[in-house]
N, C-alpha and C positions, 0 to 999 in steps of 0.2 A: 151656646152663648158665644158670641164673638170672644174673639182674641185678640184683644187691643194691641199687644205687642207685635202680632203678625200683620193688623191693620196698617200699623205706621210702618212696615219694613216697604211694603209696596202699594202701589196706588191701585192694579188691576193686576188677575192673573187672565193670560188670553188661551184656552184653548184652539188648535186648530186641526180640524179634521183633516186626514188624508182621503177627500171627497169632494164634488162640487155640491153645490146647494140646488133647491129648485126640482122640479119635477123629472129633469131629463137627468140631472146629476144625481138624484136620489135614484134613479132607474138603471143609470150607468152602474152605482156602487153596488146593488142588490144584484144584477147580472155578473158582476165581476167578481163579487164574494162568493156566488153560488159555484163559480165555474172556479174559484180558488185563484184568481189572477188579480184581486184588487183585498186589501185588507187594512182596517184601521182599527188601530187597539183603542184608540179616545173612544171611537162609536162602542167599543165592546164595554167601555166603562161606564159611559153616560146612557145609552138606551140598551132594553130589551129588544128584541124581534119586533115588539109591536109599537112601543112608546117608550119616552124617557124614563129613566129608573126613580122611582121615590125618593130610594136611598141618596141619590145623585142629587136632586131638590134639597134635601134635608142636610147634607154635606154642605152645599154653596151656603145654606142659610148660616148655619155653625162656623163656618171659615170667617167668615163676618169682613169679605174682602169681595169686592166687584169681580164676577166671574164672569167672562163672556167667552160664548163657543163659535166660532166661526167657520165656513168651509172655505176653501182654497177660492172660489170667485166672490166671495164674499170682503176679500181683505183688503185694506187702503195700501197705498204703496210703500208707507213705512212697515206694515206688518208683513207686506210680502217679502221686502228685503231682510226681516229679519228672520222670515222661515225660509226662504230659497228652497230646496228641494227636500227639507227634513222633517215635513208632515208624516205622520201625526207628531204634535209639539205641542210641550205646553211652555209657555213663556210669560214671563214679568215684566211687567212696566213698572217702573223705577226710575226716577229723577229725570224723566222725558224719555229714559231710553227701555228697550225692547232685549230683555235677556232669556236665555234658554234657562226653564226649570226643570224640566222632564223630556229628556229625549224618546226617539222613538224605542229603544232599546229598552228602555227603564218602562216604559206605557206596556211593551209587550210583556215584562216578567208580572205586571199586576193582574195579567192573567183576568182582565175584565172586572176585576174587584172593586166598590168603589172604595169599602172599608181601606184597602191596602192602597189606593189613589190618595184618602185623608190621611194617610200614615207617612206616605213618601211625600207630599206636599209639604206636611208640617215639618218634616226632617228639613227638606230644602230650604223652605223658608227659615227655618231656625239658621241653617248654615250660614243665609244671607245675612242675617242678623248681627253673627259675629263677625261679618266683614272678612275680606282677605288676610290669609293667613302669613303673618310676617315671615321677611325675606332675610337670610340669614346673614 
């Protein structure tokens, strides 16, 4: 069931893979992954070696917030500027601006787990809904 409070905090979630899309991008990623020169923890969360995880699709539906997944070569200018060289990363679109929600280290710590990703996203969204900490 969608969580209305979370849906009001952000307009969308944007996950950015540390890879290019398309046949050439996918082949480069596979070769790099096998050779140990390329890694994308967001790929590990959303996909099994063969296809997108069903558990991922269920989580996206449950969150009730639009979730877009993009490869590096699929980003528009605004998205590319927000990502910089920090892929993989999960951003939120809030008040017309993109803000980091989960960085590469946080995604690595999830060890490919969709359920752990759901917990981390909900916790980060809850932090956003509370707003900035008061300054002394």
